[in-house]
Each structure stands twice: as C-alpha cells, then as structure tokens.
N, C-alpha and C positions, 0 to 999 in steps of 0.2 A: 460412240458405243451404240450397238443396236439393242433394243429392249423389246420386251414382250407385253400382253394385250388385255381384255376387259370382261365385266360381269358383276352381278351383285346377288349374294345369297344370304339367307338368314344364318346367324352364327350357329345355332344348334345343328342345322342341317350340314353346314360346312364341317364342323368339328366331327360330327358322326361320320361324314364321308371320308375325311382324312384319317380318322381312326380305323375305319374299315379298310382303307387303302393301305395303311401301315401294317394292319394285321394279316393282309393277304400273304400266303406263302409265295416266295419268289422261286421261280424255276431257274436253276443254275446248272450248267453243264460245262465241264472243262475238257478241252482237247489238249492233252499233255503232249509236248514234243520232247521226245527223248526221256520220257518218264520223269518229269519234273515233280519233285516230292512236295513242294509247297503249293501246288495248283489248287487244291480244294480250299485251303485257308484263304488264298487270294480271291477265289471266286466268291466266297461268302462276303468279304469286306467290299469287294467291287460291286456286288449286287446291292449291298446296303448303301453304299455311297450313291449309286445311280438312283435308287429309290428315294433316298433323302433329298438328293439334288432336285428331283422332280417335285417332291412334296413341298420343298422350300419355294420353288418357282410358283407352284399353284397358290400357296398361301400368300406369297408376296403379291401376286397379281390381284387376288381377292381383297387383300388389305388395301392396295392402292385404289382399287375401284371403290371400296367402302369409304376410304378417306376423301376421295373426290366427291362422292355423293354427300357425305357429311358436310363438306365445305359448301356444297350447293344449297343444302337445306338450311345451313346456318345463314348464308347470304339471303336466302328467301325469307327467313324469319326476320332478319334485320331490315330488309326492304319493307315487309309488311308492317313492322313496328314503326318505321319512319312514316309510311302512308297513314297509319292509324293515328299517330301524333298530329299529322297535318289535318286529318279529318276532324279530330277533336278540337283543334284550334278553329277550324271553319265553323263547327257547331257553336262554339263559344261566341264567335262573331255574329252568327245568326241570332243567337239568344239576345245579344246586345241590341241588334236591329229591332227585334220584337219589342224590347223595352223602350227603345227610342220612339217607335210607332205609338206605343201605348201612352207615353208621356206627351207626345205631340197631340194625340187625340184629346187628352185631358186639357192641355193648355188651350186648344182651339175649340173647346166645347165638347170634345168627344167624351168627356167624363160626366157631362150633364145628362139628366133624364131626357129621353127622346122628346117628351112633350115640351120641355123647356127649350130644347133646340129648335123645335118647330116655331115656338112663339118668338124667339130671338132672331131667327133667320130672316135675311132681307127678302129672299124670294124662295119659293119651293124648289126652283131649279138649283139654287145654290146649296140648299140643304141636301138634295139628292146627290149632287156632285161630290160634296164633302164626304158623305157617307160611303159613296161608291169608291172613292179614292182610297180611303182608309181600309175599307173592307178588302179591296183587291191587294193592297200592299201587305196587309196582315196575312191574307191567304197565301200569297206568293212566298213570304218568308216562312210560314208554317210548312208549306210543301217542301221547300228547300231543306228545312230542318229535319223533316221526316225522312227525306232521301239521304241526308247525311247520317242520320241515326242508323238507317239500314246499312249504309256503307261501313259505318263504324263496327256494327255487329259482324258483318262479313269479314272485315279485315282482322278483327280480334280473333275470329275463328280460324282464319288462315294463319295468323301468327302463332296461335297455340298449336295448330297441327304441324307446322314446319318446325317449331321448337321441339315438339315431341319426337318427330322424325329424327332430328339432329341428335337428340339425347340418346335415342335408341341406336342410331348408327355409331355414335361414340362408344357406347357400351360394347357393341359388336366388334368395333375396331380394336378396342383394348383387349378383348379375348383373342382376336386374330393376331395382334402384335405379340401377345404372350406365347401363342402357339408357334409363331414364326421364330421367336427367340429360342424356344425349346428345340425346334427342328434344326436350327442353325448350329446350336451347341452340339447336338448329336452328330450332325454332318461334319463339324470341325474335328471331333474326336475320331470319327471314321476315316476322314481324310488323312489324319496323321498316321493311323495304322496302315492304310493303303500305301502311303508314300514310304514308310519304313520298310514294308515288304518289297516294294519296287526297288528301293535302294539296295537291299540285300541281293536281289536278283541281278541288278545291273553290275554290282561289284563282282559277282562270279561270272558274268557274261552269259548266264543261262536264263532264257526266258521261261517263266513258269507255265506257259501254255495259254491258249485262248480261253477267255471267260465268256460263256454264253449267258447273257443276262436274262434271257427269256422274257424280254419286254419289247413291245412294239415300238419302233422309232417313228417319229413323224415323217411321213413321206412327202417331200416337196413336189410342187408341180413344175418346177423349173428343171432344166438340164444340168445346171451348175449351181452350187451354193458355196457359202463360206465354210471353212473347216470347223468352226464352232459358231454357235448361235448368238450368244451375248459375249462381248469381249471389249477390250481396249487395245488398239494397236500400239505396240511398244517399239523395240528395235526394228528398223526397216532394212530393206535390201541395200547392200553396199556400205552399211555403217562400219566405222572403224572401232577398234577396241582391243583390250588385252585378251579377251576371251576367244578371239578368232585369229587363226594363223595369218590370214591376209585381210579379207573383208567379209562382212556378214553375207552369207549366201542365201538367205531366206527372209521371210517376214515373221516377226514374233507377234502372237496374239496373247495378251495378258489375260489369263483366266485362272480361277481357283483350281486346286488339285481335285481330280475326280470329275471335271467337266466332260460331258460326252463329246468325243471328237468324231466327226463324220467325214466320209469320203466326199470330196468336192464334186465328183462326177462318177459315172459308172466306169467300171474297170476291173482289173484283176490284181490281187495282192501278189507282188513278186518278191517281197522281202519282209521278214519279221526278225528283228535282231535286238540284242541287249548288249550293254557295255559300250565303252568308248566315249567319245565326246558327245555323241547324240543320245547316249543312254538307251532307253527302250524306244525303238522306232519301227515304223511301217513305211513301205514304199508301194504305191499303187500305179500300175500302168493303165493309161487311158487310150481309147481309140484316137487316132490322129497323130500319134507319135509324141505323146507327152507323159511324163512321170511326175507324181507328187509324193513328197516325203512329209511324214508327221513324226516329230521327234520330241525327246524329253518326257515320254509318256510314263504313266503310273501303272497302266494295265492295257492289254490288247484283247480284242474280242473277235479277231479273225485269225485264220491260219494262212500260211503261204500257199498260193495256188487257188485260193478262194475267189470267186467272182462276187463283186459288191455292187450295189445299186447306188445311185446318187442320193446323198443324204443319209446313207446307212451308217449307224454307229460302228466304228471300227476300233475305237480305243477310248481310254480315259486319260485326260491330261495330267501332267505331274511336273516333276523337276529333277528327273534323273539325268546323269551325265554332266557335261560342262554347262551348268545352269546356275544362274544367280537367284532364281526364284520361280514360283509356279508360272508356267506359260507353255504355249504350244509353238514350237518352231516349225514353220510350214515352208516347204520349198517346191518350186516348179522347175523341171528339167526337160530339155529336148532330147536327152539320151539318158540311159541309166547312170551315167557317170556324174560325179560331183561337179566337175568343171563346166558342165553345160547348164548350170542354173541361170534363171532369169527372174526379173522382179515379179513376184506373185500378184502385186496390186493391179498393175495395168493388165496382166494376163487374165485375172478374174474379171476386171472391168470390161474387157473386150468380149467376155462371155455373158454379159448382162448382170454381173454381180458387182455391186459397189461395196468394198470392205469399209 
C-alpha cells in the first residue's frame, strides 16, 4: 500500500484550522445528462465525502507525525534518565574516593596537626611529598565530583524537558485521535448515503450527472500516476472466479467508498455509463492508442467528451455493479473494446509507475 507524508503543529492551531476547513462553503456544480433528477442531492453528499476524505487524511498525517515525535521525546527522556542514573552512581563513587583519601590521610598522619607532622617526619622532603600527594589526589577527586554534579544538573534538566515535551505531545495526540474518530464516523455515514444513491442510479441505468466538487486536486509532476493514491491491490489481471464470465480483465484497487479516483494520464473521456456488471464507469482515451476504464464507481465528476489532465479527479470509488465490496476496477485496453484488455500493473510500471 502506498501511504502519505509529515509535519507537526500545535493542537489548538490544528483544530482551528480543521474547523475552518470544515466550515468553508463547498462549491458544487452538477452537469446533468438527460435531466437527472437526483443530481443535486448526489452532488451534496459527493462533495461532503470528498471534503471529509481530505480532512481525515490531513488529521491522520498530523496524528502520525505527532505520535512519532512523542515516541522520540519519550525515548530521549528515557536515555537522559539512564545517563542521569549513571552519573549519580559515578558521583557516589567519587564521594567514596574522597572518604578513602581522608581516612588514609588520618591513618598516615594526615589527621595530625601540621606542627606534629613536622616533628615526626623523617625528613622535610618526605613531609612535603606526603602533603603534595594527598593534596593533589584530593583536588583531582573534588574536580571530578564538581564536573559530575554539573553533568547531573544538565541531565536532570534535559530529562525534565523531554518528559514535558512528551506529555504535551501525548495530550495533543489524544485530541487529534478524538478528532480523527469524529471525522471518520462522519465520513462513514456520508459514504453509506453516497453508495445508496449510486446503487439507485445503477439500478435504473441512469447516471445522475457529473458532480463538480469545486476543489483543487493535487497536480502530479509525472506523466502517469496510479488511479488512486492510497490502496491495496486485490484481484489481479487474469484471475478466475464466479464473478467474471471468463477471466478478470483488470486490476482491482481496494479502497473505501468515496475515495477520489484520478485519470492515470492525460486524455479524453469517451464514455460515462451506469448499470450492468461494471456499475457506474468511465472510459478515458489516451494519446498513443490506449484506453483506461474505471468501474464500480459511486459518483463521476466528468462528462463525456471532456479533456482531463494527468491526476485529475474524475470520479469517486464505490461498489456498484457486479462487486463484492468497495474497490476500483481499473482496466487498460489497446482498443475501445473489452477483448483488448491487458495487465495494468506492467503497463503502469513501463510508464514509471509502480503500483
């Protein structure tokens, strides 16, 4: 499956941004073919599904970014805590060393008054060496202890900061997770309405008309793309089964109802139809003598004869026609006829797209 990408924002800003996004009026225009009576109702739910689909994607991406950042800060706090414990053990050892030096000084005369040490010393040189050795050792251990105390303070501050960051991110992520669940529940309800309307249209064989979502679609930099952005490949080309008269003539992309379907390349819409085994479907003719088909749709956003760009949203996925569940049936043909289909996966791969 191909998935989507990164960033980290404060929760209040995110929630306000999403709220403003949801509150924006959606421009919807319907081009009815043959005066379809249900066009306006379809347009409203199609636009809502498209909007909620995008919102769910945005919130999911931000949640994933926040989750990864929280994990990173928690690991940082844990590492700082481990280093802090190690530094404290080191300081305890240094304190023991200072104690040993003090006891050694006392046992060897270090605890006597300096006048008495002078009287008892064999030679002045021995007295000076003894004092110098203990003074140097004492100073070295004191300096090491001071450095360790500074390191301890720095590590404690680092641990506290990382832990605070982690707790803040966890609160933020809980808010995002709640918002994500709320959007997904709204999206699921809207998908059910969209699919029921699509089923009604497919049953009569009358398309409700093209829904103009009034939303900019992401324009890819490549000449060819996959027909949906995030998906799981399901039934492949040539598969056998009770649902096909002979063999499966395309590649299925498992996606939820309402997923934006895009034209894999630039071309011209030569067919928009409803009913039959393919349910609601679109066929696009591409330069170079190839045709692509997009079937089992829940809504279409183009009309026959319209020119489309690579990556342009042309429909929303569904499960109309002879379908066992939500997915996009995608075909590639060398002629407009059904019998000329070829495996879409190597066809796309040859054009720089790896499904």
